[in-house]
C-alpha positions in Angstrom: 88.5 96.9 111.9 91.8 96.0 113.6 94.9 95.3 111.6 94.9 91.6 112.4 91.2 91.2 111.4 91.8 93.2 108.2 94.8 91.0 107.4 92.9 87.9 108.0 90.0 88.9 105.7 92.4 89.8 102.9 94.8 87.0 103.1 92.0 84.4 102.9 91.4 85.5 99.4 95.0 85.5 98.2 96.6 82.3 99.7 95.5 78.8 98.7 95.1 76.3 101.5 94.9 72.5 101.4 91.9 70.3 102.4 92.7 71.0 106.0 92.0 74.7 105.5 92.9 76.9 108.5 90.2 79.2 109.9 90.2 82.9 109.1 91.4 83.6 112.6 94.8 81.9 111.8 95.4 84.0 108.7 97.8 86.4 110.6 100.0 83.4 111.5 100.1 82.4 107.8 101.1 85.9 106.9 103.9 85.7 109.5 105.1 82.4 108.0 104.9 83.9 104.5 107.0 86.9 105.7 109.6 84.6 107.3 110.1 83.1 103.8 110.3 86.6 102.3 112.9 87.7 104.8 115.0 84.5 104.1 114.8 85.3 100.4 115.9 88.9 101.1 118.9 87.8 103.2 119.9 85.5 100.4 119.9 88.5 98.0 122.3 90.4 100.3 124.7 87.4 100.4 124.7 87.2 96.6 125.3 91.0 96.3 128.8 90.5 97.7 129.7 88.4 94.6 129.4 91.2 92.2 130.9 94.6 91.3 129.0 97.3 89.4 128.8 100.9 88.2 127.0 103.5 90.2 125.4 106.8 89.5 124.7 109.3 92.3 122.5 112.4 92.0 121.9 114.9 94.8 119.4 117.7 94.5 118.3 120.6 96.7 115.2 122.6 95.7 113.7 125.6 97.3 110.3 127.3 97.2 108.5 127.0 93.8 110.7 123.9 93.2 113.6 126.2 92.2 116.9 124.3 92.0 119.3 125.6 94.7 122.1 123.0 94.3 122.7 119.7 92.5 125.5 117.3 91.7 125.9 114.2 89.6 128.6 111.7 90.1 129.5 108.4 88.4 131.6 105.6 89.9 132.8 102.1 89.1 133.9 99.4 91.6 136.8 96.9 91.4 138.8 94.7 93.8 142.2 95.8 95.0 144.3 94.1 97.7 141.3 92.1 98.7 139.0 95.1 99.1 136.2 96.5 97.1 137.3 100.0 95.9 135.1 102.8 94.6 136.7 104.6 91.7 135.3 108.0 90.5 134.6 108.4 86.7 132.8 111.7 86.2 131.4 114.7 88.2 128.6 116.7 86.5 129.6 115.1 83.2 133.3 116.0 83.4 135.7 113.1 83.4 138.0 112.8 86.5 141.7 113.2 85.8 144.1 110.3 86.3 145.9 111.9 89.3 142.7 112.8 91.1 141.2 109.4 90.5 144.2 107.6 91.9 144.3 109.9 94.9 140.6 109.2 95.6 141.1 105.4 95.2 144.0 105.4 97.6 142.2 107.4 100.3 139.1 105.2 99.9 141.2 102.1 100.3 142.8 103.5 103.4 139.4 104.2 104.9 138.0 100.8 104.3 141.1 99.2 105.6 140.9 101.2 108.8 137.2 100.3 109.1 138.0 96.6 108.7 140.7 96.9 111.3 138.4 98.6 113.8 135.8 96.0 113.2 138.3 93.2 113.8 139.5 94.8 117.0 136.0 95.3 118.3 135.3 91.6 117.8 138.5 90.5 119.4 138.2 88.9 122.9 139.4 90.9 125.9 143.1 91.2 125.7 143.5 90.5 129.5 142.4 87.0 128.9 145.2 86.4 126.4 148.2 84.4 127.6 151.4 86.5 128.2 153.3 87.5 125.0 150.5 85.9 122.9 150.2 87.3 119.4 147.1 87.2 117.2 148.0 85.5 113.9 147.4 87.8 111.0 144.5 87.0 108.8 145.4 85.4 105.5 144.7 87.4 102.4 141.9 85.9 100.3 143.1 84.0 97.2 139.8 83.9 95.4 136.4 85.6 95.5 134.9 82.9 97.8 137.6 83.7 100.3 136.9 87.4 100.0 133.1 86.9 100.6 133.8 84.9 103.8 135.6 87.9 105.3 133.9 90.9 106.9 134.9 93.3 104.2 132.1 94.7 102.1 131.7 97.6 99.7 129.9 100.8 100.4 127.2 100.0 97.9 126.2 97.1 100.1 126.2 99.3 103.2 124.0 101.9 101.5 121.6 99.2 100.5 121.5 97.8 104.0 119.8 100.9 105.5 116.6 99.2 104.4 117.7 95.8 105.7 115.8 96.0 109.0 114.4 93.3 111.2 110.8 92.2 110.7 108.6 91.5 113.7 105.9 88.9 113.6 102.3 90.1 113.9 103.0 93.6 112.6 101.9 93.2 109.0 98.7 93.8 107.1 98.0 92.5 103.6 96.6 95.5 101.7 95.8 93.8 98.4 97.0 92.7 95.0 98.7 95.2 92.6 100.7 95.2 89.4 104.2 96.5 89.6 107.0 96.3 87.0 104.8 94.2 84.8 104.3 91.6 87.6 101.4 90.6 89.9 102.5 91.5 93.4 101.1 91.5 96.9 101.2 94.8 98.7 101.9 94.4 102.4 102.2 97.1 105.0 104.6 96.6 107.9 104.2 98.6 111.2 107.6 98.3 112.9 108.0 98.5 116.6 111.8 98.3 116.7 113.0 100.0 113.5 115.0 102.7 115.3 117.3 101.3 117.9 120.6 102.4 119.4 123.5 100.1 120.1 124.6 100.6 123.7 128.3 100.3 124.1 128.9 100.7 127.8 129.8 104.3 128.2 131.0 103.7 131.7 133.7 101.4 130.4 134.8 104.2 128.1 134.9 107.0 130.6 134.0 105.9 134.1 130.8 106.3 136.1 130.9 110.0 136.0 130.9 110.0 132.2 128.0 107.6 132.2 126.0 109.8 134.6 126.6 112.8 132.3 124.9 111.0 129.4 122.0 109.6 131.4 119.6 112.3 130.7 120.6 112.4 127.0 120.0 108.7 126.8 116.5 109.0 128.2 115.6 111.7 125.7 117.1 109.7 122.8 115.1 106.6 123.8 111.9 108.6 124.0 112.6 110.0 120.6 113.2 106.6 119.1 110.0 105.3 120.5 108.1 108.1 118.9 109.9 107.5 115.6 108.9 103.9 115.7 105.3 104.7 116.3 105.0 106.8 113.1 107.1 104.6 110.8 105.5 102.7 108.0 107.1 100.3 105.6 105.3 99.2 102.4 106.5 96.1 100.5 105.5 94.8 97.1 106.2 91.1 97.0 106.1 88.6 94.1 104.2 85.8 95.9 105.6 82.7 94.1 109.3 83.4 94.6 108.7 85.3 97.9 110.8 88.1 96.3 110.5 91.8 97.4 110.3 93.8 94.2 110.1 97.2 95.9 109.9 98.6 99.4 109.4 102.1 100.8 109.9 103.6 104.2 107.7 106.6 105.3 107.6 108.7 108.5 103.9 109.4 108.3 104.0 112.2 111.0 107.0 114.0 112.5 105.2 116.8 114.4 106.8 115.7 117.7 110.4 116.7 116.6 111.9 119.6 118.5 112.7 123.1 117.1 109.5 123.2 115.1 109.7 127.0 115.2 113.0 126.8 113.2 112.4 123.9 110.8 109.4 121.6 110.3 110.1 118.1 108.8 107.2 117.6 106.4 108.1 114.2 105.0 110.8 111.6 104.9 110.6 108.8 102.4 113.1 106.2 101.3 112.6 103.5 98.7 114.6 100.7 97.1 113.7 98.9 93.9 115.1 95.4 93.1 115.8 94.1 89.6 117.1 91.1 87.7 120.4 92.3 86.0 121.1 88.9 84.4 118.5 87.7 81.8 117.9 84.0 82.3 118.9 84.0 86.0 115.6 84.4 87.6 116.9 83.6 91.1 119.3 86.6 91.1 117.7 89.8 92.4 119.9 92.7 93.2 119.3 96.4 94.1 118.6 98.5 91.1 117.9 101.9 92.6 117.9 103.6 96.0 116.2 107.0 96.7 115.8 109.2 99.7 113.5 112.2 99.8 113.0 114.7 102.6 110.9 117.9 102.8 111.7 120.6 105.3 109.9 123.9 105.9 111.9 126.9 107.1 110.7 130.5 107.6 111.6 131.3 104.1 109.7 128.4 102.6 110.0 124.7 101.8 113.2 123.0 100.9 113.3 119.5 99.3 116.3 117.1 99.4 116.7 114.2 97.1 119.5 111.6 96.9 119.2 109.0 94.2 121.6 106.0 93.6 121.4 103.9 90.5 123.2 100.6 90.4 123.9 99.1 86.9 126.2 97.0 84.8 126.6 94.2 87.4 129.4 91.8 86.7 131.0 88.9 88.5 133.7 89.9 90.9 136.6 87.6 89.9 140.4 87.9 89.4 139.9 89.5 86.0 138.4 92.7 87.4 141.5 93.9 89.3 141.9 96.9 87.1 144.5 98.9 89.0 
């Protein structure tokens, strides 16, 4: 049974139609329309995320054969606004509190990095300087005076960037409704997404950066990279658990179901790659506010000496409104 036929058969049992009921053959189109609403809801969540600051826990684990711990680290951070930017401030490493001098040094270096990042982004979006009139000067951007002004700017905290790695584009006609399940004490629909363009590369005109010779030098590498990305797209699978009434994604996972085509299999074999994000409602009574609650990445590699497992887990908690009262430093 093809994916489209399977989706049609399943969706007919889960979606209610009016008196002008559509035939089963149109169920895939209804699923696409449903997913368009889900994506719009997801994008609204990302916009709301920029209105808040939070605390963050990060855990990294490396385990070897027999699940023996090889290395691990736990870090705790808090976020605040400084000079119009979201700043990450370290609190503890492996349970030990960070000293005042080390904390301030980390914050200063972090602020410098995000300022440089913002400047590079602004320069990349600036029109060609050759089109500017002689002696023209670009007026400096005004510093935001409130949170609304801050949100309108391109600046965003790293916790949003890390959450965005699962914010990929959805392609119509590439879903299959698997069934109804119960997750986090809610009735949800489980939908599988088979992406065709999940792994892409932004081409930035290498000839303009180093001439035709430089572009020719990378030509073969580009062809290999494109072939690798096509293979990665073929084996990728994204699973979503969606609350159907609100069109809200409660959880989604990304899996590479087979990576046998990767090179250097004699040295290391990638057994499994899996990433997941769980959404939550941090404010009781605000049913329309869904924000990331946890983010986890797991990878299994097999070397000659045995299997090694990597795990990175991020926990976002204690969300609070980002306003003038949170300028702590």
